[in-house]
TORTIDO-319359 format. One record per atom (N, C-alpha, C): z, y, x. Coordinates in steps of 0.05 Angstrom, whole numbers, padded with zeros to 5 digits, always signed. Example, Ala and Ser with C-alpha at 12.3 -4.5 7.8 and 13.67 -1.06 7.14 Angstrom:
BEGIN
+00156-00114+00264;+00156-00090+00246;+00156-00066+00264;+00142-00045+00257;+00143-00021+00273;+00157+00001+00258;
end
This chain:
BEGIN
+00702-02159+03148;+00709-02136+03165;+00694-02137+03191;+00675-02120+03194;+00657-02121+03218;+00670-02110+03242;+00662-02120+03266;+00673-02111+03291;+00666-02082+03298;+00645-02071+03286;+00637-02044+03293;+00648-02023+03274;+00665-02031+03255;+00677-02011+03237;+00694-01992+03253;+00694-01966+03244;+00710-01946+03259;+00733-01935+03241;+00734-01944+03216;+00754-01933+03198;+00782-01942+03208;+00801-01924+03204;+00828-01930+03212;+00842-01945+03189;+00863-01959+03196;+00879-01974+03177;+00899-01956+03163;+00900-01957+03137;+00919-01942+03121;+00935-01962+03105;+00961-01961+03106;+00978-01980+03092;+00983-01974+03063;+01002-01988+03052;+01009-01985+03024;+01026-01960+03019;+01022-01946+02997;+01040-01923+02990;+01069-01933+02990;+01087-01917+03001;+01114-01927+03007;+01130-01935+02982;+01124-01924+02959;+01140-01931+02935;+01125-01951+02916;+01101-01959+02922;+01086-01976+02904;+01099-02003+02902;+01104-02012+02877;+01116-02038+02872;+01094-02056+02860;+01092-02080+02871;+01071-02098+02863;+01083-02125+02857;+01073-02138+02836;+01082-02165+02828;+01059-02185+02831;+01062-02203+02849;+01042-02224+02855;+01050-02249+02840;+01036-02256+02819;+01044-02278+02801;+01026-02302+02802;+01035-02323+02789;+01019-02347+02785;+01010-02359+02812;+01030-02363+02830;+01024-02372+02857;+01039-02398+02863;+01029-02414+02881;+01043-02436+02893;+01051-02427+02921;+01076-02424+02926;+01085-02410+02950;+01098-02429+02970;+01088-02428+02994;+01102-02442+03017;+01117-02420+03032;+01143-02417+03026;+01158-02395+03037;+01164-02398+03066;+01164-02422+03077;+01173-02429+03104;+01202-02421+03108;+01217-02418+03087;+01246-02411+03089;+01260-02434+03103;+01273-02429+03126;+01286-02451+03140;+01310-02463+03126;+01321-02449+03106;+01343-02460+03091;+01335-02480+03070;+01308-02482+03065;+01297-02500+03045;+01283-02523+03059;+01281-02546+03045;+01268-02569+03056;+01238-02565+03060;+01227-02578+03080;+01198-02578+03084;+01188-02550+03088;+01167-02543+03072;+01154-02517+03074;+01167-02496+03056;+01189-02504+03043;+01203-02485+03025;+01185-02477+03001;+01174-02498+02988;+01154-02493+02967;+01166-02484+02940;+01154-02464+02928;+01160-02456+02901;+01134-02461+02886;+01133-02481+02869;+01108-02488+02854;+01108-02474+02827;+01093-02453+02825;+01093-02436+02801;+01112-02413+02806;+01106-02396+02825;+01124-02375+02833;+01112-02347+02833;+01128-02328+02840;+01119-02300+02841;+01133-02286+02864;+01121-02264+02874;+01131-02248+02895;+01130-02219+02887;+01151-02205+02890;+01151-02176+02884;+01153-02161+02911;+01136-02141+02914;+01137-02125+02938;+01141-02095+02930;+01153-02080+02948;+01155-02051+02945;+01147-02039+02971;+01126-02023+02970;+01116-02013+02996;+01108-02035+03014;+01120-02036+03037;+01113-02056+03058;+01131-02080+03057;+01151-02081+03040;+01171-02102+03041;+01171-02120+03016;+01180-02145+03020;+01184-02164+02998;+01212-02158+02986;+01213-02154+02960;+01238-02148+02946;+01248-02171+02929;+01231-02190+02923;+01239-02213+02906;+01219-02235+02909;+01229-02260+02909;+01212-02284+02908;+01226-02305+02892;+01211-02318+02875;+01224-02339+02858;+01205-02351+02839;+01217-02365+02819;+01201-02379+02798;+01190-02359+02778;+01166-02366+02768;+01154-02349+02747;+01173-02345+02723;+01187-02366+02717;+01205-02365+02694;+01227-02344+02697;+01232-02336+02722;+01254-02317+02727;+01243-02288+02730;+01217-02284+02726;+01206-02257+02727;+01215-02242+02701;+01227-02219+02704;+01237-02204+02681;+01216-02185+02670;+01220-02176+02645;+01203-02157+02633;+01203-02130+02649;+01226-02123+02659;+01229-02099+02675;+01212-02100+02700;+01212-02124+02713;+01195-02127+02737;+01166-02124+02730;+01158-02136+02708;+01130-02133+02699;+01122-02105+02693;+01140-02091+02679;+01134-02064+02669;+01132-02044+02692;+01146-02049+02714;+01148-02030+02735;+01133-02037+02761;+01114-02056+02758;+01099-02066+02781;+01069-02066+02775;+01053-02062+02796;+01024-02066+02794;+01020-02096+02795;+01006-02108+02774;+01003-02137+02773;+00980-02148+02790;+00985-02171+02802;+00963-02186+02816;+00967-02215+02808;+00950-02226+02791;+00951-02254+02784;+00935-02270+02805;+00948-02288+02818;+00935-02303+02840;+00922-02328+02831;+00922-02334+02805;+00906-02356+02794;+00914-02383+02804;+00939-02387+02810;+00949-02413+02819;+00943-02419+02848;+00934-02399+02864;+00928-02404+02892;+00954-02408+02908;+00950-02420+02931;+00972-02423+02950;+00976-02398+02966;+01001-02391+02972;+01008-02368+02988;+01027-02378+03011;+01020-02370+03035;+01037-02375+03058;+01044-02348+03071;+01063-02347+03089;+01066-02323+03105;+01039-02317+03120;+01034-02292+03125;+01011-02286+03143;+01014-02301+03169;+00992-02312+03179;+00993-02328+03203;+00999-02310+03228;+01009-02322+03248;+01017-02308+03273;+01006-02322+03297;+00990-02308+03313;+00979-02320+03337;+00996-02309+03360;+01015-02325+03370;+01036-02315+03387;+01030-02318+03417;+01005-02325+03425;+00997-02325+03453;+00967-02321+03454;+00959-02296+03461;+00930-02291+03465;+00926-02273+03489;+00902-02274+03499;+00892-02256+03520;+00867-02242+03509;+00868-02231+03485;+00845-02222+03470;+00830-02198+03484;+00845-02182+03499;+00833-02158+03511;+00823-02165+03539;+00796-02165+03542;+00784-02169+03568;+00755-02161+03567;+00742-02159+03590;+00714-02153+03591;+00697-02177+03598;+00672-02178+03589;+00654-02199+03596;+00660-02225+03583;+00647-02246+03594;+00653-02274+03585;+00647-02293+03608;+00654-02318+03605;+00649-02337+03626;+00632-02361+03617;+00613-02354+03599;+00595-02375+03589;+00578-02388+03611;+00569-02372+03630;+00553-02383+03651;+00569-02402+03668;+00595-02397+03672;+00611-02416+03687;+00615-02442+03672;+00618-02440+03646;+00619-02463+03629;+00594-02480+03632;+00571-02467+03632;+00546-02481+03636;+00544-02494+03664;+00554-02479+03684;+00554-02490+03711;+00571-02515+03713;+00594-02515+03701;+00612-02539+03701;+00598-02563+03688;+00584-02558+03666;+00570-02579+03653;+00547-02591+03670;+00537-02574+03688;+00516-02582+03706;+00527-02594+03732;+00554-02596+03734;+00566-02610+03756;+00579-02593+03777;+00579-02567+03774;+00592-02549+03794;+00622-02552+03793;+00634-02550+03817;+00663-02552+03818;+00675-02524+03815;+00701-02522+03811;+00714-02496+03809;+00710-02480+03835;+00710-02494+03858;+00705-02481+03883;+00677-02469+03884;+00657-02484+03874;+00630-02474+03873;+00628-02449+03856;+00642-02450+03833;+00641-02427+03815;+00655-02403+03828;+00677-02408+03841;+00692-02386+03854;+00674-02373+03876;+00660-02389+03892;+00643-02379+03913;+00620-02362+03901;+00612-02369+03877;+00591-02354+03863;+00601-02329+03850;+00627-02322+03854;+00639-02298+03842;+00650-02303+03815;+00654-02328+03807;+00664-02334+03781;+00694-02337+03780;+00704-02351+03759;+00733-02354+03755;+00745-02328+03746;+00771-02326+03750;+00786-02302+03740;+00775-02277+03754;+00764-02280+03778;+00753-02256+03792;+00731-02243+03775;+00715-02259+03762;+00693-02247+03745;+00705-02232+03721;+00726-02243+03710;+00739-02229+03687;+00752-02204+03696;+00765-02204+03719;+00777-02180+03730;+00756-02158+03735;+00734-02166+03747;+00713-02147+03753;+00702-02135+03727;+00697-02151+03707;+00686-02142+03681;+00706-02124+03666;+00731-02132+03668;+00752-02116+03654;+00756-02089+03667;+00757-02089+03694;+00761-02064+03708;+00738-02044+03704;+00715-02054+03696;+00692-02036+03692;+00693-02021+03666;+00712-02028+03648;+00712-02017+03621;+00734-01996+03618;+00729-01976+03602;+00749-01957+03593;+00766-01969+03571;+00786-01955+03563;+00802-01964+03540;+00784-01967+03516;+00767-01948+03511;+00749-01949+03488;+00730-01973+03490;+00721-01978+03514;+00703-02001+03518;+00717-02028+03513;+00742-02029+03522;+00758-02053+03517;+00763-02057+03487;+00769-02036+03473;+00773-02038+03444;+00748-02048+03431;+00725-02038+03439;+00700-02046+03427;+00695-02076+03431;+00701-02086+03454;+00697-02114+03460;+00716-02132+03445;+00741-02123+03441;+00761-02141+03429;+00758-02143+03398;+00747-02122+03385;+00746-02122+03356;+00732-02146+03343;+00709-02156+03353;+00698-02179+03340;+00716-02204+03342;+00729-02207+03365;+00748-02230+03367;+00772-02226+03348;+00782-02202+03347;+00805-02197+03330;+00797-02201+03301;+00774-02191+03293;+00765-02193+03265;+00761-02222+03256;+00752-02239+03275;+00749-02267+03268;+00776-02280+03262;+00796-02273+03276;+00823-02284+03271;+00835-02272+03246;+00831-02246+03242;+00841-02233+03217;+00829-02247+03193;+00804-02254+03194;+00790-02267+03172;+00802-02294+03165;+00819-02305+03183;+00833-02330+03177;+00861-02326+03168;+00869-02301+03162;+00895-02295+03152;+00916-02289+03173;+00907-02284+03197;+00926-02277+03219;+00933-02247+03215;+00959-02241+03214;+00968-02214+03210;+00984-02203+03233;+00993-02221+03251;+01008-02213+03275;+00997-02226+03300;+00994-02210+03321;+00982-02220+03346;+01000-02212+03369;+01002-02230+03388;+01012-02223+03415;+00987-02220+03432;+00985-02198+03447;+00962-02193+03465;+00973-02186+03493;+00963-02201+03513;+00973-02198+03540;+00953-02181+03557;+00964-02168+03577;+00947-02157+03598;+00942-02180+03618;+00933-02174+03642;+00931-02195+03662;+00903-02199+03674;+00883-02184+03664;+00857-02186+03676;+00850-02160+03690;+00870-02143+03695;+00865-02119+03711;+00873-02122+03740;+00898-02132+03743;+00909-02138+03770;+00911-02114+03788;+00909-02090+03776;+00917-02066+03790;+00931-02049+03768;+00946-02029+03776;+00963-02015+03757;+00946-02002+03735;+00926-01986+03742;+00911-01971+03722;+00897-01990+03703;+00885-02011+03713;+00871-02030+03695;+00890-02044+03676;+00913-02052+03686;+00933-02065+03669;+00942-02046+03647;+00946-02021+03653;+00954-02001+03633;+00931-01997+03613;+00906-01997+03622;+00884-01994+03603;+00883-02017+03583;+00889-02041+03592;+00889-02064+03575;+00911-02061+03553;+00934-02052+03562;+00956-02049+03543;+00951-02026+03523;+00938-02005+03533;+00931-01982+03515;+00911-01992+03494;+00892-02008+03502;+00872-02019+03483;+00886-02036+03462;+00904-02053+03471;+00919-02070+03452;+00935-02053+03432;+00948-02033+03442;+00963-02015+03424;+00945-02001+03404;+00921-01994+03412;+00903-01979+03394;+00894-01996+03370;+00896-02022+03372;+00885-02039+03351;+00900-02036+03325;+00926-02030+03326;+00942-02027+03301;+00932-02004+03284;+00920-01984+03296;+00910-01961+03280;+00882-01967+03269;+00869-01988+03278;+00842-01994+03270;+00840-02017+03251;+00859-02035+03251;+00858-02059+03234;+00886-02064+03222;+00886-02080+03200;+00912-02086+03187;+00926-02108+03202;+00938-02102+03225;+00951-02121+03242;+00976-02109+03255;+00993-02128+03263;+01016-02121+03279;+01011-02133+03307;+01013-02116+03328;+01007-02125+03355;+01032-02123+03372;+01039-02145+03385;+01061-02146+03405;+01047-02147+03432;+01053-02128+03450;+01040-02126+03476;+01057-02140+03497;+01044-02154+03515;+01058-02168+03536;+01045-02161+03563;+01062-02153+03582;+01053-02145+03609;+01051-02170+03626;+01027-02177+03635;+01022-02201+03650;+01008-02196+03676;+01016-02175+03691;+01004-02170+03717;+01009-02193+03736;+01030-02208+03732;+01036-02232+03749;+01020-02256+03738;+00994-02252+03734;+00977-02273+03724;+00962-02287+03746;+00954-02272+03766;+00940-02282+03789;+00942-02261+03811;+00936-02270+03836;+00937-02251+03858;+00908-02242+03864;+00903-02215+03864;+00876-02206+03869;+00867-02213+03898;+00841-02213+03902;+00830-02221+03928;+00843-02206+03951;+00847-02180+03948;+00857-02164+03970;+00886-02170+03977;+00900-02185+03960;+00928-02193+03965;+00930-02224+03969;+00908-02237+03974;+00908-02266+03977;+00928-02275+03999;+00947-02293+03991;+00967-02302+04009;+00991-02284+04012;+00991-02262+03997;+01012-02242+03999;+01024-02236+03971;+01033-02256+03958;+01044-02253+03931;+01066-02233+03929;+01084-02234+03949;+01107-02216+03948;+01098-02187+03951;+01078-02182+03968;+01068-02154+03970;+01055-02145+03944;+01040-02163+03931;+01028-02156+03906;+01049-02149+03885;+01070-02165+03884;+01092-02159+03865;+01104-02132+03871;+01109-02127+03897;+01121-02102+03905;+01103-02078+03899;+01078-02080+03906;+01059-02057+03904;+01048-02053+03877;+01044-02074+03861;+01029-02072+03836;+01046-02080+03812;+01057-02104+03812;+01070-02115+03788;+01094-02099+03780;+01112-02094+03798;+01137-02080+03791;+01133-02050+03784;+01119-02035+03801;+01114-02007+03793;+01096-02004+03768;+01078-02023+03765;+01061-02023+03740;+01078-02027+03716;+01097-02045+03718;+01115-02051+03695;+01132-02026+03689;+01141-02013+03709;+01157-01988+03705;+01140-01967+03690;+01115-01964+03697;+01098-01945+03684;+01092-01953+03655;+01086-01979+03652;+01080-01988+03625;+01104-01984+03606;+01127-01989+03616;+01151-01986+03601;+01156-01956+03594;+01152-01939+03614;+01156-01910+03610;+01137-01899+03589;+01113-01911+03587;+01093-01902+03567;+01096-01916+03540;+01115-01934+03538;+01119-01948+03512;+01097-01968+03506;+01085-01979+03527;+01062-01997+03524;+01069-02027+03524;+01094-02033+03530;+01100-02062+03534;+01124-02070+03517;+01120-02094+03504;+01142-02105+03487;+01155-02129+03500;+01141-02142+03519;+01152-02165+03533;+01138-02168+03559;+01149-02185+03576;+01138-02190+03604;+01134-02220+03608;+01111-02226+03619;+01103-02254+03623;+01093-02258+03652;+01089-02283+03659;+01078-02289+03685;+01067-02318+03685;+01052-02325+03705;+01040-02351+03708;+01055-02365+03731;+01073-02383+03724;+01089-02397+03744;+01076-02424+03750;+01062-02426+03772;+01046-02450+03779;+01039-02449+03808;+01033-02472+03819;+01026-02474+03847;+01003-02456+03855;+00984-02452+03837;+00961-02435+03842;+00966-02405+03835;+00990-02399+03827;+00997-02372+03818;+01023-02363+03832;+01045-02362+03816;+01070-02351+03827;+01092-02372+03825;+01110-02371+03845;+01132-02390+03847;+01155-02381+03828;+01174-02399+03825;+01197-02392+03809;+01212-02368+03821;+01216-02368+03847;+01230-02346+03859;+01215-02319+03857;+01188-02321+03859;+01172-02296+03855;+01174-02286+03827;+01175-02304+03808;+01177-02296+03780;+01205-02285+03774;+01225-02294+03788;+01252-02283+03784;+01252-02253+03790;+01237-02245+03810;+01236-02216+03817;+01225-02200+03793;+01204-02211+03781;+01192-02197+03758;+01211-02197+03734;+01224-02219+03729;+01243-02221+03707;+01268-02204+03711;+01276-02202+03736;+01299-02184+03741;+01292-02155+03734;+01268-02147+03741;+01259-02120+03734;+01257-02116+03704;+01246-02137+03690;+01244-02135+03661;+01272-02133+03648;+01291-02149+03659;+01318-02148+03648;+01330-02121+03652;+01326-02109+03675;+01336-02082+03681;+01325-02061+03662;+01300-02066+03653;+01287-02047+03634;+01293-02054+03605;+01308-02075+03600;+01315-02083+03573;+01292-02097+03558;+01274-02109+03573;+01251-02122+03561;+01254-02152+03561;+01247-02166+03538;+01248-02195+03538;+01226-02207+03555;+01229-02233+03562;+01210-02246+03579;+01200-02272+03566;+01177-02281+03577;+01166-02307+03569;+01150-02317+03594;+01141-02342+03593;+01129-02352+03618;+01108-02374+03612;+01085-02371+03626;+01066-02394+03628;+01079-02414+03647;+01086-02437+03637;+01102-02455+03654;+01093-02484+03650;+01096-02500+03672;+01092-02529+03671;+01065-02537+03659;+01044-02521+03664;+01018-02528+03654;+01004-02549+03671;+01006-02546+03698;+00991-02563+03716;+01010-02579+03734;+01036-02572+03734;+01056-02586+03750;+01083-02577+03740;+01104-02590+03750;+01131-02583+03741;+01145-02569+03764;+01146-02542+03761;+01161-02526+03781;+01188-02517+03772;+01196-02525+03747;+01221-02517+03736;+01220-02489+03724;+01196-02479+03719;+01193-02452+03708;+01205-02449+03680;+01203-02469+03663;+01214-02467+03636;+01244-02465+03637;+01256-02481+03654;+01285-02480+03657;+01294-02453+03667;+01280-02442+03687;+01286-02415+03697;+01283-02394+03675;+01261-02396+03660;+01256-02376+03639;+01279-02377+03618;+01287-02402+03611;+01309-02405+03592;+01335-02392+03602;+01339-02392+03629;+01363-02380+03640;+01363-02350+03636;+01339-02338+03632;+01337-02310+03625;+01336-02305+03595;+01341-02325+03579;+01339-02323+03550;+01311-02317+03541;+01291-02329+03554;+01263-02323+03548;+01257-02328+03518;+01239-02311+03508;+01229-02316+03481;+01214-02342+03479;+01198-02348+03499;+01182-02373+03499;+01175-02382+03527;+01169-02407+03529;+01155-02418+03552;+01130-02432+03541;+01107-02429+03553;+01082-02436+03541;+01065-02455+03558;+01050-02472+03545;+01034-02494+03556;+01052-02519+03558;+01067-02524+03580;+01088-02543+03581;+01079-02572+03583;+01055-02578+03591;+01046-02606+03593;+01064-02622+03612;+01075-02610+03633;+01091-02625+03652;+01121-02620+03649;+01129-02610+03626;+01158-02605+03621;+01174-02630+03622;+01198-02628+03634;+01216-02652+03635;+01240-02648+03616;+01257-02669+03616;+01281-02669+03598;+01298-02644+03602;+01304-02638+03627;+01322-02616+03633;+01310-02590+03622;+01284-02586+03626;+01271-02562+03616;+01272-02560+03586;+01267-02582+03572;+01267-02582+03543;+01295-02576+03532;+01316-02588+03545;+01343-02583+03536;+01352-02554+03542;+01344-02543+03565;+01351-02516+03572;+01338-02496+03551;+01313-02502+03544;+01300-02485+03524;+01314-02487+03497;+01322-02511+03489;+01335-02514+03463;+01362-02499+03462;+01376-02500+03485;+01402-02487+03486;+01401-02457+03482;+01379-02445+03491;+01376-02415+03489;+01357-02407+03467;+01346-02426+03452;+01328-02419+03430;+01300-02410+03440;+01294-02417+03465;+01268-02410+03477;+01247-02428+03464;+01227-02415+03452;+01206-02430+03437;+01186-02443+03456;+01178-02468+03450;+01157-02481+03464;+01131-02474+03450;+01114-02459+03463;+01088-02452+03451;+01066-02471+03463;+01055-02487+03445;+01035-02507+03453;+01007-02494+03449;+00989-02500+03468;+00963-02487+03469;+00941-02508+03471;+00935-02521+03449;+00915-02543+03451;+00887-02534+03459;+00880-02509+03455;+00854-02499+03463;+00850-02501+03493;+00870-02494+03508;+00868-02496+03537;+00868-02525+03546;+00885-02542+03534;+00886-02570+03539;+00858-02583+03536;+00845-02575+03514;+00818-02585+03508;+00797-02574+03527;+00798-02548+03532;+00776-02536+03547;+00776-02544+03577;+00800-02548+03588;+00800-02556+03617;+00802-02587+03620;+00799-02601+03597;+00798-02630+03598;+00823-02642+03610;+00846-02630+03603;+00872-02641+03612;+00876-02668+03599;+00891-02685+03613;+00897-02712+03602;+00926-02716+03597;+00943-02700+03609;+00972-02702+03605;+00980-02684+03582;+00991-02696+03561;+00998-02681+03537;+01026-02669+03540;+01032-02647+03527;+01059-02636+03527;+01078-02657+03514;+01103-02659+03523;+01121-02680+03514;+01134-02672+03487;+01118-02675+03466;+01127-02667+03439;+01152-02682+03431;+01154-02708+03436;+01178-02723+03429;+01203-02712+03443;+01200-02705+03468;+01223-02693+03483;+01231-02667+03469;+01212-02651+03462;+01219-02625+03448;+01233-02630+03422;+01223-02650+03407;+01236-02656+03381;+01264-02666+03385;+01268-02685+03404;+01294-02696+03409;+01314-02675+03419;+01304-02656+03435;+01322-02635+03445;+01328-02614+03424;+01311-02612+03403;+01314-02591+03383;+01301-02565+03392;+01281-02566+03410;+01267-02542+03419;+01247-02534+03398;+01248-02509+03389;+01229-02500+03368;+01201-02500+03380;+01181-02508+03363;+01153-02511+03372;+01135-02492+03357;+01119-02477+03372;+01099-02459+03360;+01071-02468+03370;+01050-02458+03357;+01023-02465+03364;+01007-02438+03365;+00990-02435+03385;+00974-02410+03387;+00947-02417+03399;+00929-02397+03398;+00902-02402+03408;+00899-02400+03438;+00916-02384+03452;+00912-02377+03480;+00884-02365+03484;+00874-02351+03465;+00846-02340+03466;+00842-02325+03492;+00824-02334+03509;+00818-02321+03534;+00790-02329+03543;+00779-02314+03563;+00751-02319+03570;+00745-02344+03586;+00765-02356+03598;+00760-02378+03617;+00769-02405+03607;+00795-02408+03601;+00805-02435+03595;+00811-02440+03566;+00807-02421+03548;+00810-02426+03520;+00795-02404+03504;+00768-02405+03504;+00752-02385+03489;+00753-02392+03459;+00777-02392+03448;+00781-02401+03421;+00790-02377+03404;+00777-02373+03381;+00784-02351+03363;+00788-02362+03335;+00802-02385+03333;+00809-02396+03307;+00837-02409+03308;+00856-02396+03294;+00883-02408+03294;+00883-02432+03276;+00866-02433+03256;+00864-02457+03239;+00855-02481+03256;+00835-02477+03273;+00826-02499+03291;+00848-02506+03311;+00863-02487+03321;+00885-02492+03339;+00906-02511+03325;+00911-02506+03299;+00929-02524+03285;+00918-02552+03283;+00893-02554+03277;+00881-02581+03275;+00882-02595+03302;+00877-02580+03323;+00878-02592+03350;+00906-02601+03357;+00926-02584+03350;+00954-02591+03355;+00962-02617+03341;+00952-02620+03316;+00958-02645+03301;+00943-02669+03313;+00917-02665+03318;+00900-02687+03327;+00906-02695+03356;+00909-02676+03374;+00913-02682+03402;+00942-02687+03410;+00960-02671+03397;+00988-02672+03405;+01006-02687+03384;+00994-02694+03362;+01008-02709+03340;+01030-02693+03326;+01026-02667+03325;+01045-02651+03309;+01040-02657+03279;+01061-02654+03263;+01058-02657+03234;+01047-02632+03221;+01039-02634+03196;+01029-02611+03181;+01051-02590+03180;+01076-02598+03175;+01098-02579+03174;+01102-02565+03200;+01101-02580+03222;+01104-02568+03249;+01082-02548+03255;+01058-02555+03247;+01035-02537+03252;+01038-02511+03236;+01045-02513+03211;+01048-02489+03194;+01072-02472+03202;+01094-02485+03207;+01117-02470+03217;+01111-02458+03244;+01096-02472+03260;+01089-02463+03287;+01071-02440+03289;+01057-02433+03266;+01039-02410+03265;+01050-02389+03246;+01075-02392+03237;+01088-02372+03220;+01116-02367+03230;+01135-02383+03219;+01164-02377+03225;+01170-02380+03254;+01162-02401+03267;+01169-02405+03296;+01153-02387+03314;+01128-02381+03306;+01113-02362+03322;+01125-02334+03321;+01137-02327+03298;+01151-02301+03296;+01175-02301+03315;+01189-02324+03316;+01212-02326+03335;+01203-02323+03364;+01179-02334+03370;+01169-02332+03398;+01162-02304+03406;+01159-02286+03386;+01154-02258+03392;+01178-02240+03387;+01200-02252+03380;+01224-02236+03374;+01222-02221+03348;+01206-02232+03329;+01201-02219+03303;+01212-02235+03280;+01230-02254+03285;+01240-02271+03264;+01253-02256+03241;+01264-02233+03246;+01277-02217+03225;+01256-02200+03209;+01232-02199+03219;+01212-02181+03207;+01191-02196+03191;+01181-02218+03202;+01158-02232+03189;+01160-02262+03195;+01141-02278+03185;+01141-02306+03191;+01150-02324+03168;+01164-02312+03149;+01172-02326+03124;+01169-02308+03101;+01169-02319+03076;+01168-02304+03052;+01196-02302+03040;+01209-02279+03044;+01236-02276+03035;+01243-02247+03031;+01264-02241+03017;+01272-02214+03012;+01278-02199+03038;+01266-02175+03040;+01270-02158+03063;+01249-02162+03085;+01233-02184+03083;+01213-02188+03103;+01188-02171+03097;+01173-02166+03118;+01147-02152+03115;+01130-02167+03095;+01116-02153+03078;+01098-02166+03058;+01072-02174+03072;+01073-02194+03088;+01050-02205+03103;+01045-02233+03091;+01023-02235+03076;+01018-02260+03061;+00989-02269+03066;+00985-02295+03065;+00958-02306+03065;+00954-02321+03039;+00932-02317+03026;+00926-02328+02999;+00902-02347+03003;+00906-02373+02995;+00887-02394+03002;+00875-02408+02977;+00850-02415+02979;+00836-02432+02959;+00838-02461+02969;+00861-02473+02964;+00866-02500+02973;+00881-02516+02952;+00880-02542+02954;+00896-02559+02936;+00924-02565+02947;+00925-02564+02974;+00950-02571+02988;+00951-02557+03015;+00975-02549+03024;+00977-02537+03051;+00966-02554+03073;+00966-02580+03069;+00955-02598+03090;+00926-02592+03096;+00911-02580+03077;+00883-02574+03083;+00880-02553+03105;+00900-02536+03109;+00898-02516+03130;+00898-02529+03158;+00909-02553+03160;+00910-02567+03185;+00888-02588+03186;+00881-02599+03164;+00862-02622+03163;+00833-02614+03168;+00824-02592+03156;+00796-02585+03158;+00789-02575+03186;+00764-02579+03193;+00753-02570+03219;+00730-02551+03214;+00732-02526+03223;+00710-02508+03220;+00706-02497+03192;+00727-02497+03176;+00726-02488+03148;+00748-02468+03143;+00742-02446+03131;+00762-02425+03127;+00766-02420+03097;+00788-02430+03085;+00793-02427+03057;+00808-02402+03048;+00809-02382+03066;+00824-02358+03059;+00810-02343+03035;+00826-02336+03015;+00816-02320+02993;+00820-02291+02998;+00844-02284+03007;+00852-02256+03013;+00877-02257+03030;+00884-02235+03041;+00911-02234+03054;+00923-02206+03048;+00949-02205+03052;+00964-02181+03047;+00979-02174+03073;+00976-02148+03081;+00990-02139+03105;+01006-02115+03098;+01033-02117+03102;+01051-02096+03095;+01047-02086+03066;+01042-02105+03048;+01040-02099+03020;+01013-02092+03010;+00993-02089+03027;+00966-02082+03018;+00948-02106+03020;+00934-02111+02997;+00916-02134+02996;+00890-02127+03009;+00880-02147+03025;+00854-02144+03038;+00837-02169+03030;+00816-02164+03015;+00799-02187+03007;+00779-02193+03028;+00771-02219+03029;+00751-02228+03048;+00724-02214+03042;
end
């Protein structure tokens, strides 16, 4: 699927019934052990929904007679993958800054040369909605080609009301152009623009809060995020943003504890946040608070790798507390220019010591929970959206083990098969 295609996405006819047979299925059903495997199974779908899943031996003649058949030839099937933390919509790139760092330039040197987030803001602000869509499609298509069917996409490189809205409009437009589900997140509290330097409260008053009201009024926002860090926004400043989100009935999430421990994850959990993300400096109290509210810990190994971080997120603390763990690309122009969720899984296993089961659950079932979509997608079960990934593999472990190899045979989105 090329990035310059202009055809719109058309889904499955509403009454079409399809029987996907001869499959090895990793359902990710939380009521079953491990990956919830059915070895020698079938899935029946009707329109966009799964209506039956089980053993081949239990497929009835009536099911066969009334369904369009698809023999999967013994291939593995998982839920469609979910990238639950991305910044896919932006203008330009920061390859030159990457080169400068390799040549010894400091972040201060790069900033003085007009680089850093300022360069992304400038490039993003220069684009129309149509221009933003054009730039995001190649990145989106690369991830779709790995079986990703659901994306979270944040704003945050506009830093003024109109530019933030353009980013959200571009993200919304993608659902009509590609076979994907997009969850939009308002992230104006990502950084303070140059004209508001040292005046975070004024920026929140003048831009973040009224921009959120407008985005909500236009139906452009599904959740609200912020960057809670010493170089960004404090816990108290983020409370102002979250209070507005709560008043508008919008769920929240937070970039937290990436570079220091400000207690952002604990504060986010107090708002019932869907997720807290990064978390390298998370402590016991934060992990327990997240577990108590079901706030997902979204680990982002791409950023850990790209900025050469040395402090790993406390995976053992999260496990002990019972905090659900997801994995995502954090695809962005500066600190994680990563467009492979398969590679993110490998990095999470290799760098953070997650298990295969944790990586696969973290990019399906738990990732859906991090987006508030647990009732819709993320597992293969009756009533769920028919979002499936079909793989040419011997074992699900291959999806985590391989580096730079994509074994996707085809995927299904809302009941419609899309071949590679």
